[in-house]
A tleap script that builds the chain and sets N, CA, C and O, in Angstrom:
source leaprc.protein.ff14SB
mol = sequence {
  NMET SER ILE MET LEU THR GLU ARG ALA ALA
  THR GLU VAL LYS LYS ILE LEU GLU ASP GLN
  LYS THR GLU ASP GLY THR PHE LEU ARG VAL
  GLY VAL THR GLY GLY GLY CYS SER GLY PHE
  SER TYR ALA LEU GLY PHE ASP THR ALA TYR
  ASP GLN GLN ALA ASP SER LYS THR ASP GLN
  HIE GLY VAL MET VAL VAL VAL ASP LYS LYS
  SER ALA LEU TYR LEU GLU GLY THR ALA VAL
  ASP PHE TYR GLU GLY LEU GLU LYS ARG GLY
  PHE THR PHE ASP ASN PRO ASN ALA VAL LYS
  SER CYS GLY CYS GLY SER SER PHE GLN CALA
}
set mol.1.N position { -2.743 30.284 -47.139 }
set mol.1.CA position { -3.070 30.948 -48.397 }
set mol.1.C position { -4.497 31.438 -48.339 }
set mol.1.O position { -5.360 30.801 -47.735 }
set mol.2.N position { -4.736 32.541 -48.952 }
set mol.2.CA position { -6.044 33.173 -48.886 }
set mol.2.C position { -7.075 32.568 -49.833 }
set mol.2.O position { -8.275 32.712 -49.603 }
set mol.3.N position { -6.634 31.899 -50.886 }
set mol.3.CA position { -7.533 31.373 -51.906 }
set mol.3.C position { -7.622 29.854 -51.824 }
set mol.3.O position { -6.625 29.171 -51.588 }
set mol.4.N position { -8.837 29.335 -52.025 }
set mol.4.CA position { -9.017 27.891 -52.099 }
set mol.4.C position { -9.630 27.592 -53.471 }
set mol.4.O position { -10.735 28.041 -53.776 }
set mol.5.N position { -8.906 26.836 -54.288 }
set mol.5.CA position { -9.372 26.441 -55.607 }
set mol.5.C position { -10.057 25.087 -55.464 }
set mol.5.O position { -9.449 24.134 -54.975 }
set mol.6.N position { -11.310 24.994 -55.884 }
set mol.6.CA position { -12.011 23.718 -55.787 }
set mol.6.C position { -11.460 22.740 -56.823 }
set mol.6.O position { -10.798 23.135 -57.783 }
set mol.7.N position { -11.741 21.479 -56.612 }
set mol.7.CA position { -11.280 20.460 -57.543 }
set mol.7.C position { -11.889 20.666 -58.934 }
set mol.7.O position { -11.221 20.465 -59.948 }
set mol.8.N position { -13.149 21.064 -58.968 }
set mol.8.CA position { -13.834 21.326 -60.246 }
set mol.8.C position { -13.167 22.485 -60.987 }
set mol.8.O position { -12.978 22.419 -62.202 }
set mol.9.N position { -12.807 23.551 -60.256 }
set mol.9.CA position { -12.127 24.688 -60.880 }
set mol.9.C position { -10.733 24.291 -61.354 }
set mol.9.O position { -10.302 24.709 -62.430 }
set mol.10.N position { -10.027 23.490 -60.563 }
set mol.10.CA position { -8.683 23.038 -60.940 }
set mol.10.C position { -8.736 22.206 -62.219 }
set mol.10.O position { -7.864 22.338 -63.078 }
set mol.11.N position { -9.736 21.365 -62.352 }
set mol.11.CA position { -9.893 20.549 -63.556 }
set mol.11.C position { -10.073 21.439 -64.781 }
set mol.11.O position { -9.494 21.174 -65.835 }
set mol.12.N position { -10.868 22.483 -64.644 }
set mol.12.CA position { -11.100 23.402 -65.763 }
set mol.12.C position { -9.829 24.183 -66.095 }
set mol.12.O position { -9.523 24.391 -67.270 }
set mol.13.N position { -9.092 24.615 -65.085 }
set mol.13.CA position { -7.835 25.334 -65.317 }
set mol.13.C position { -6.855 24.443 -66.074 }
set mol.13.O position { -6.199 24.896 -67.012 }
set mol.14.N position { -6.754 23.185 -65.674 }
set mol.14.CA position { -5.851 22.246 -66.360 }
set mol.14.C position { -6.248 22.078 -67.823 }
set mol.14.O position { -5.383 22.015 -68.696 }
set mol.15.N position { -7.557 22.004 -68.098 }
set mol.15.CA position { -8.025 21.886 -69.484 }
set mol.15.C position { -7.609 23.103 -70.297 }
set mol.15.O position { -7.136 22.969 -71.425 }
set mol.16.N position { -7.784 24.285 -69.727 }
set mol.16.CA position { -7.441 25.523 -70.425 }
set mol.16.C position { -5.936 25.587 -70.684 }
set mol.16.O position { -5.506 25.939 -71.783 }
set mol.17.N position { -5.137 25.247 -69.673 }
set mol.17.CA position { -3.680 25.251 -69.842 }
set mol.17.C position { -3.261 24.308 -70.968 }
set mol.17.O position { -2.384 24.633 -71.769 }
set mol.18.N position { -3.884 23.158 -71.019 }
set mol.18.CA position { -3.566 22.180 -72.056 }
set mol.18.C position { -4.021 22.663 -73.433 }
set mol.18.O position { -3.276 22.562 -74.408 }
set mol.19.N position { -5.241 23.187 -73.509 }
set mol.19.CA position { -5.781 23.672 -74.787 }
set mol.19.C position { -4.947 24.819 -75.351 }
set mol.19.O position { -4.751 24.917 -76.562 }
set mol.20.N position { -4.458 25.686 -74.464 }
set mol.20.CA position { -3.676 26.842 -74.909 }
set mol.20.C position { -2.194 26.515 -75.090 }
set mol.20.O position { -1.409 27.370 -75.500 }
set mol.21.N position { -1.819 25.280 -74.785 }
set mol.21.CA position { -0.432 24.839 -74.936 }
set mol.21.C position { 0.536 25.831 -74.289 }
set mol.21.O position { 1.488 26.295 -74.917 }
set mol.22.N position { 0.272 26.141 -73.029 }
set mol.22.CA position { 1.102 27.094 -72.306 }
set mol.22.C position { 2.470 26.496 -72.002 }
set mol.22.O position { 2.636 25.276 -71.983 }
set mol.23.N position { 3.432 27.355 -71.767 }
set mol.23.CA position { 4.792 26.904 -71.472 }
set mol.23.C position { 4.869 26.340 -70.054 }
set mol.23.O position { 4.041 26.653 -69.199 }
set mol.24.N position { 5.869 25.513 -69.829 }
set mol.24.CA position { 6.091 24.957 -68.492 }
set mol.24.C position { 6.289 26.089 -67.497 }
set mol.24.O position { 6.899 27.110 -67.817 }
set mol.25.N position { 5.777 25.906 -66.301 }
set mol.25.CA position { 5.909 26.929 -65.271 }
set mol.25.C position { 4.798 27.959 -65.263 }
set mol.25.O position { 4.821 28.889 -64.457 }
set mol.26.N position { 3.824 27.806 -66.152 }
set mol.26.CA position { 2.685 28.726 -66.175 }
set mol.26.C position { 1.760 28.385 -65.017 }
set mol.26.O position { 1.465 27.216 -64.770 }
set mol.27.N position { 1.310 29.402 -64.317 }
set mol.27.CA position { 0.430 29.196 -63.166 }
set mol.27.C position { -0.796 30.084 -63.266 }
set mol.27.O position { -0.863 30.987 -64.100 }
set mol.28.N position { -1.761 29.813 -62.403 }
set mol.28.CA position { -2.977 30.623 -62.316 }
set mol.28.C position { -2.731 31.753 -61.334 }
set mol.28.O position { -2.415 31.519 -60.167 }
set mol.29.N position { -2.879 32.977 -61.812 }
set mol.29.CA position { -2.756 34.142 -60.927 }
set mol.29.C position { -4.162 34.641 -60.608 }
set mol.29.O position { -4.953 34.924 -61.508 }
set mol.30.N position { -4.459 34.745 -59.317 }
set mol.30.CA position { -5.746 35.241 -58.845 }
set mol.30.C position { -5.486 36.564 -58.140 }
set mol.30.O position { -4.560 36.669 -57.336 }
set mol.31.N position { -6.292 37.564 -58.434 }
set mol.31.CA position { -6.060 38.863 -57.821 }
set mol.31.C position { -7.307 39.722 -57.798 }
set mol.31.O position { -8.411 39.290 -58.128 }
set mol.32.N position { -7.078 40.959 -57.392 }
set mol.32.CA position { -8.128 41.960 -57.294 }
set mol.32.C position { -7.630 43.209 -58.007 }
set mol.32.O position { -6.472 43.599 -57.858 }
set mol.33.N position { -8.506 43.831 -58.777 }
set mol.33.CA position { -8.190 45.104 -59.409 }
set mol.33.C position { -9.264 46.114 -59.018 }
set mol.33.O position { -10.388 45.737 -58.685 }
set mol.34.N position { -8.918 47.379 -59.059 }
set mol.34.CA position { -9.893 48.428 -58.781 }
set mol.34.C position { -10.851 48.547 -59.943 }
set mol.34.O position { -10.451 48.400 -61.098 }
set mol.35.N position { -12.112 48.812 -59.650 }
set mol.35.CA position { -13.095 48.993 -60.709 }
set mol.35.C position { -14.281 48.077 -60.541 }
set mol.35.O position { -14.433 47.413 -59.516 }
set mol.36.N position { -15.108 48.046 -61.543 }
set mol.36.CA position { -16.328 47.248 -61.462 }
set mol.36.C position { -17.415 48.063 -60.798 }
set mol.36.O position { -17.140 49.128 -60.243 }
set mol.37.N position { -18.613 47.593 -60.844 }
set mol.37.CA position { -19.741 48.364 -60.320 }
set mol.37.C position { -19.784 48.390 -58.796 }
set mol.37.O position { -20.508 49.203 -58.222 }
set mol.38.N position { -19.021 47.516 -58.121 }
set mol.38.CA position { -19.045 47.505 -56.662 }
set mol.38.C position { -17.724 47.944 -56.025 }
set mol.38.O position { -17.608 47.932 -54.800 }
set mol.39.N position { -16.737 48.326 -56.815 }
set mol.39.CA position { -15.485 48.836 -56.261 }
set mol.39.C position { -14.250 48.036 -56.627 }
set mol.39.O position { -13.242 48.621 -57.023 }
set mol.40.N position { -14.299 46.708 -56.506 }
set mol.40.CA position { -13.180 45.842 -56.864 }
set mol.40.C position { -13.672 44.781 -57.840 }
set mol.40.O position { -14.832 44.372 -57.802 }
set mol.41.N position { -12.775 44.347 -58.708 }
set mol.41.CA position { -13.089 43.259 -59.635 }
set mol.41.C position { -12.121 42.110 -59.405 }
set mol.41.O position { -10.953 42.322 -59.080 }
set mol.42.N position { -12.611 40.909 -59.575 }
set mol.42.CA position { -11.760 39.731 -59.483 }
set mol.42.C position { -10.954 39.611 -60.769 }
set mol.42.O position { -11.435 39.943 -61.852 }
set mol.43.N position { -9.729 39.135 -60.637 }
set mol.43.CA position { -8.869 38.942 -61.803 }
set mol.43.C position { -8.334 37.518 -61.798 }
set mol.43.O position { -7.789 37.055 -60.796 }
set mol.44.N position { -8.490 36.832 -62.912 }
set mol.44.CA position { -7.942 35.485 -63.126 }
set mol.44.C position { -7.132 35.536 -64.407 }
set mol.44.O position { -7.568 36.109 -65.405 }
set mol.45.N position { -5.961 34.941 -64.377 }
set mol.45.CA position { -5.156 34.900 -65.589 }
set mol.45.C position { -4.003 33.934 -65.434 }
set mol.45.O position { -3.755 33.407 -64.349 }
set mol.46.N position { -3.310 33.711 -66.520 }
set mol.46.CA position { -2.141 32.844 -66.492 }
set mol.46.C position { -0.896 33.703 -66.556 }
set mol.46.O position { -0.866 34.729 -67.235 }
set mol.47.N position { 0.127 33.274 -65.845 }
set mol.47.CA position { 1.342 34.073 -65.721 }
set mol.47.C position { 2.532 33.138 -65.534 }
set mol.47.O position { 2.368 31.968 -65.187 }
set mol.48.N position { 3.720 33.663 -65.767 }
set mol.48.CA position { 4.948 32.912 -65.496 }
set mol.48.C position { 5.885 33.706 -64.602 }
set mol.48.O position { 6.887 33.174 -64.122 }
set mol.49.N position { 5.564 34.998 -64.370 }
set mol.49.CA position { 6.420 35.857 -63.546 }
set mol.49.C position { 5.999 35.753 -62.086 }
set mol.49.O position { 4.872 36.089 -61.724 }
set mol.50.N position { 6.922 35.282 -61.257 }
set mol.50.CA position { 6.650 35.092 -59.835 }
set mol.50.C position { 7.658 35.899 -59.036 }
set mol.50.O position { 8.864 35.783 -59.254 }
set mol.51.N position { 7.166 36.723 -58.105 }
set mol.51.CA position { 8.013 37.527 -57.228 }
set mol.51.C position { 7.892 36.960 -55.819 }
set mol.51.O position { 6.847 37.084 -55.181 }
set mol.52.N position { 8.942 36.352 -55.347 }
set mol.52.CA position { 8.915 35.663 -54.053 }
set mol.52.C position { 8.551 36.591 -52.897 }
set mol.52.O position { 7.980 36.141 -51.904 }
set mol.53.N position { 8.870 37.865 -53.012 }
set mol.53.CA position { 8.562 38.805 -51.924 }
set mol.53.C position { 7.149 39.365 -52.014 }
set mol.53.O position { 6.553 39.702 -50.991 }
set mol.54.N position { 6.607 39.468 -53.220 }
set mol.54.CA position { 5.287 40.089 -53.388 }
set mol.54.C position { 4.161 39.072 -53.561 }
set mol.54.O position { 2.989 39.426 -53.428 }
set mol.55.N position { 4.496 37.815 -53.855 }
set mol.55.CA position { 3.486 36.807 -54.161 }
set mol.55.C position { 3.560 35.632 -53.198 }
set mol.55.O position { 4.606 35.356 -52.610 }
set mol.56.N position { 2.435 34.948 -53.048 }
set mol.56.CA position { 2.430 33.656 -52.352 }
set mol.56.C position { 1.946 32.615 -53.353 }
set mol.56.O position { 1.119 32.906 -54.217 }
set mol.57.N position { 2.471 31.395 -53.229 }
set mol.57.CA position { 2.187 30.354 -54.212 }
set mol.57.C position { 1.848 29.060 -53.492 }
set mol.57.O position { 2.508 28.694 -52.519 }
set mol.58.N position { 0.808 28.360 -53.973 }
set mol.58.CA position { 0.454 27.043 -53.443 }
set mol.58.C position { 0.043 26.134 -54.591 }
set mol.58.O position { -0.376 26.595 -55.653 }
set mol.59.N position { 0.170 24.853 -54.361 }
set mol.59.CA position { -0.292 23.849 -55.310 }
set mol.59.C position { -1.654 23.367 -54.808 }
set mol.59.O position { -1.769 22.852 -53.696 }
set mol.60.N position { -2.672 23.540 -55.633 }
set mol.60.CA position { -4.026 23.131 -55.257 }
set mol.60.C position { -4.595 22.220 -56.339 }
set mol.60.O position { -4.891 22.657 -57.452 }
set mol.61.N position { -4.738 20.959 -55.990 }
set mol.61.CA position { -5.270 19.950 -56.907 }
set mol.61.C position { -4.446 19.878 -58.191 }
set mol.61.O position { -4.992 19.653 -59.272 }
set mol.62.N position { -3.138 20.068 -58.070 }
set mol.62.CA position { -2.261 19.983 -59.230 }
set mol.62.C position { -2.142 21.256 -60.038 }
set mol.62.O position { -1.556 21.244 -61.121 }
set mol.63.N position { -2.685 22.356 -59.540 }
set mol.63.CA position { -2.586 23.655 -60.206 }
set mol.63.C position { -1.824 24.597 -59.282 }
set mol.63.O position { -2.168 24.743 -58.109 }
set mol.64.N position { -0.777 25.239 -59.825 }
set mol.64.CA position { -0.067 26.250 -59.049 }
set mol.64.C position { -0.906 27.522 -59.063 }
set mol.64.O position { -1.260 28.037 -60.123 }
set mol.65.N position { -1.219 28.024 -57.862 }
set mol.65.CA position { -2.032 29.226 -57.707 }
set mol.65.C position { -1.171 30.288 -57.034 }
set mol.65.O position { -0.558 30.036 -55.997 }
set mol.66.N position { -1.130 31.478 -57.631 }
set mol.66.CA position { -0.337 32.581 -57.105 }
set mol.66.C position { -1.261 33.761 -56.832 }
set mol.66.O position { -2.119 34.103 -57.647 }
set mol.67.N position { -1.065 34.378 -55.664 }
set mol.67.CA position { -1.821 35.563 -55.269 }
set mol.67.C position { -0.827 36.595 -54.768 }
set mol.67.O position { 0.040 36.285 -53.952 }
set mol.68.N position { -0.954 37.829 -55.258 }
set mol.68.CA position { -0.085 38.875 -54.727 }
set mol.68.C position { -0.592 39.274 -53.348 }
set mol.68.O position { -1.781 39.156 -53.054 }
set mol.69.N position { 0.321 39.746 -52.507 }
set mol.69.CA position { -0.015 40.007 -51.102 }
set mol.69.C position { -1.063 41.098 -50.927 }
set mol.69.O position { -1.835 41.047 -49.969 }
set mol.70.N position { -1.115 42.076 -51.815 }
set mol.70.CA position { -2.141 43.122 -51.715 }
set mol.70.C position { -3.532 42.540 -51.972 }
set mol.70.O position { -4.482 42.847 -51.251 }
set mol.71.N position { -3.644 41.709 -52.990 }
set mol.71.CA position { -4.933 41.085 -53.300 }
set mol.71.C position { -5.349 40.121 -52.202 }
set mol.71.O position { -6.536 39.982 -51.907 }
set mol.72.N position { -4.364 39.451 -51.593 }
set mol.72.CA position { -4.655 38.461 -50.553 }
set mol.72.C position { -5.441 39.075 -49.400 }
set mol.72.O position { -6.242 38.389 -48.765 }
set mol.73.N position { -5.221 40.356 -49.125 }
set mol.73.CA position { -5.961 41.025 -48.045 }
set mol.73.C position { -7.468 41.002 -48.301 }
set mol.73.O position { -8.257 40.868 -47.365 }
set mol.74.N position { -7.865 41.132 -49.558 }
set mol.74.CA position { -9.278 41.171 -49.917 }
set mol.74.C position { -9.852 39.784 -50.224 }
set mol.74.O position { -11.069 39.602 -50.267 }
set mol.75.N position { -8.966 38.815 -50.434 }
set mol.75.CA position { -9.409 37.495 -50.868 }
set mol.75.C position { -9.276 36.416 -49.793 }
set mol.75.O position { -9.523 35.243 -50.074 }
set mol.76.N position { -8.901 36.778 -48.602 }
set mol.76.CA position { -8.712 35.798 -47.521 }
set mol.76.C position { -9.971 34.950 -47.345 }
set mol.76.O position { -11.053 35.476 -47.085 }
set mol.77.N position { -9.818 33.645 -47.489 }
set mol.77.CA position { -10.939 32.720 -47.314 }
set mol.77.C position { -11.809 32.520 -48.544 }
set mol.77.O position { -12.819 31.821 -48.467 }
set mol.78.N position { -11.449 33.112 -49.673 }
set mol.78.CA position { -12.255 33.020 -50.883 }
set mol.78.C position { -12.103 31.661 -51.552 }
set mol.78.O position { -10.996 31.138 -51.679 }
set mol.79.N position { -13.220 31.101 -51.974 }
set mol.79.CA position { -13.218 29.846 -52.731 }
set mol.79.C position { -13.505 30.170 -54.195 }
set mol.79.O position { -14.476 30.856 -54.514 }
set mol.80.N position { -12.648 29.668 -55.071 }
set mol.80.CA position { -12.847 29.823 -56.513 }
set mol.80.C position { -13.360 28.488 -57.028 }
set mol.80.O position { -12.714 27.454 -56.856 }
set mol.81.N position { -14.523 28.521 -57.658 }
set mol.81.CA position { -15.153 27.312 -58.160 }
set mol.81.C position { -15.430 27.498 -59.648 }
set mol.81.O position { -15.233 28.582 -60.196 }
set mol.82.N position { -15.881 26.445 -60.285 }
set mol.82.CA position { -16.281 26.523 -61.690 }
set mol.82.C position { -17.709 26.030 -61.785 }
set mol.82.O position { -18.044 24.955 -61.286 }
set mol.83.N position { -18.547 26.825 -62.430 }
set mol.83.CA position { -19.958 26.491 -62.574 }
set mol.83.C position { -20.265 26.285 -64.051 }
set mol.83.O position { -19.824 27.052 -64.907 }
set mol.84.N position { -21.021 25.247 -64.330 }
set mol.84.CA position { -21.450 24.994 -65.709 }
set mol.84.C position { -22.904 24.581 -65.676 }
set mol.84.O position { -23.247 23.489 -65.223 }
set mol.85.N position { -23.749 25.463 -66.159 }
set mol.85.CA position { -25.183 25.193 -66.177 }
set mol.85.C position { -25.795 25.681 -67.477 }
set mol.85.O position { -25.096 26.161 -68.369 }
set mol.86.N position { -27.094 25.553 -67.570 }
set mol.86.CA position { -27.787 25.992 -68.787 }
set mol.86.C position { -27.737 27.498 -68.961 }
set mol.86.O position { -27.653 27.996 -70.084 }
set mol.87.N position { -27.789 28.227 -67.850 }
set mol.87.CA position { -27.886 29.682 -67.932 }
set mol.87.C position { -26.543 30.391 -67.948 }
set mol.87.O position { -26.460 31.531 -68.406 }
set mol.88.N position { -25.470 29.736 -67.451 }
set mol.88.CA position { -24.152 30.372 -67.469 }
set mol.88.C position { -23.065 29.329 -67.262 }
set mol.88.O position { -23.323 28.197 -66.854 }
set mol.89.N position { -21.849 29.747 -67.555 }
set mol.89.CA position { -20.686 28.879 -67.421 }
set mol.89.C position { -19.498 29.762 -67.085 }
set mol.89.O position { -19.259 30.761 -67.763 }
set mol.90.N position { -18.747 29.407 -66.042 }
set mol.90.CA position { -17.565 30.188 -65.723 }
set mol.90.C position { -17.116 30.013 -64.288 }
set mol.90.O position { -17.709 29.261 -63.514 }
set mol.91.N position { -16.059 30.723 -63.955 }
set mol.91.CA position { -15.511 30.670 -62.610 }
set mol.91.C position { -16.330 31.560 -61.686 }
set mol.91.O position { -16.779 32.637 -62.079 }
set mol.92.N position { -16.518 31.100 -60.463 }
set mol.92.CA position { -17.262 31.862 -59.463 }
set mol.92.C position { -16.380 32.085 -58.244 }
set mol.92.O position { -15.455 31.316 -57.983 }
set mol.93.N position { -16.673 33.137 -57.506 }
set mol.93.CA position { -15.922 33.493 -56.317 }
set mol.93.C position { -16.864 33.561 -55.129 }
set mol.93.O position { -17.865 34.277 -55.167 }
set mol.94.N position { -16.557 32.832 -54.091 }
set mol.94.CA position { -17.310 32.901 -52.843 }
set mol.94.C position { -16.390 33.581 -51.834 }
set mol.94.O position { -15.551 32.937 -51.206 }
set mol.95.N position { -16.563 34.893 -51.691 }
set mol.95.CA position { -15.667 35.717 -50.882 }
set mol.95.C position { -16.365 36.132 -49.582 }
set mol.95.O position { -17.311 36.919 -49.615 }
set mol.96.N position { -15.906 35.609 -48.439 }
set mol.96.CA position { -16.544 35.964 -47.168 }
set mol.96.C position { -16.297 37.409 -46.751 }
set mol.96.O position { -16.953 37.899 -45.832 }
set mol.97.N position { -15.362 38.104 -47.407 }
set mol.97.CA position { -15.052 39.497 -47.070 }
set mol.97.C position { -15.908 40.502 -47.833 }
set mol.97.O position { -15.896 41.691 -47.514 }
set mol.98.N position { -16.641 40.042 -48.825 }
set mol.98.CA position { -17.459 40.935 -49.643 }
set mol.98.C position { -18.702 41.358 -48.863 }
set mol.98.O position { -19.503 40.520 -48.449 }
set mol.99.N position { -18.851 42.650 -48.673 }
set mol.99.CA position { -20.037 43.148 -47.991 }
set mol.99.C position { -21.142 43.485 -48.987 }
set mol.99.O position { -22.313 43.608 -48.625 }
set mol.100.N position { -20.744 43.631 -50.245 }
set mol.100.CA position { -21.691 43.919 -51.319 }
set mol.100.C position { -21.067 43.401 -52.609 }
set mol.100.O position { -19.857 43.518 -52.806 }
set mol.101.N position { -21.882 42.833 -53.481 }
set mol.101.CA position { -21.366 42.407 -54.780 }
set mol.101.C position { -22.397 42.721 -55.850 }
set mol.101.O position { -23.580 42.914 -55.568 }
set mol.102.N position { -21.915 42.766 -57.086 }
set mol.102.CA position { -22.823 43.087 -58.179 }
set mol.102.C position { -23.597 41.837 -58.597 }
set mol.102.O position { -23.283 40.728 -58.165 }
set mol.103.N position { -24.590 42.025 -59.425 }
set mol.103.CA position { -25.422 40.920 -59.859 }
set mol.103.C position { -24.680 39.885 -60.685 }
set mol.103.O position { -25.030 38.705 -60.661 }
set mol.104.N position { -23.660 40.314 -61.414 }
set mol.104.CA position { -22.932 39.357 -62.268 }
set mol.104.C position { -21.888 38.559 -61.465 }
set mol.104.O position { -21.397 37.537 -61.944 }
set mol.105.N position { -21.549 39.012 -60.262 }
set mol.105.CA position { -20.611 38.287 -59.424 }
set mol.105.C position { -19.153 38.534 -59.730 }
set mol.105.O position { -18.285 37.866 -59.169 }
set mol.106.N position { -18.860 39.493 -60.618 }
set mol.106.CA position { -17.470 39.736 -60.979 }
set mol.106.C position { -16.853 40.912 -60.244 }
set mol.106.O position { -15.655 41.160 -60.381 }
set mol.107.N position { -17.645 41.644 -59.463 }
set mol.107.CA position { -17.070 42.731 -58.674 }
set mol.107.C position { -17.702 42.717 -57.275 }
set mol.107.O position { -18.779 42.163 -57.055 }
set mol.108.N position { -16.984 43.351 -56.345 }
set mol.108.CA position { -17.432 43.324 -54.955 }
set mol.108.C position { -16.927 44.539 -54.210 }
set mol.108.O position { -16.061 45.272 -54.688 }
set mol.109.N position { -17.486 44.737 -53.028 }
set mol.109.CA position { -17.058 45.785 -52.115 }
set mol.109.C position { -16.668 45.123 -50.810 }
set mol.109.O position { -17.393 44.269 -50.300 }
set mol.110.N position { -15.511 45.518 -50.264 }
set mol.110.CA position { -15.041 44.901 -49.021 }
set mol.110.C position { -15.065 45.897 -47.887 }
set mol.110.O position { -14.703 45.559 -46.760 }
savepdb mol mol.pdb
quit
């Protein structure tokens, strides 16, 4: 699988799933969309629609993570973490394929 969800990020995802009272079978979908100041933007969301031919799925620290095969090309080796500090709070992406990224960390160029 191209994505590695850290234990800290998985804990936060579980909290969100519980707080939002999502239905059984809801998983974390990680992907890439066109746009952002550097060309591509990271996408995180919850979903229940899984396409066995277009998606890959893994269980990471008790969270089902799904990545579509097109996004996987850009996300190979990416670690998704959760950061909580005085200056910011949120999910972060450590993408070894990014040759350039914006200052906010939400978009990149591969």
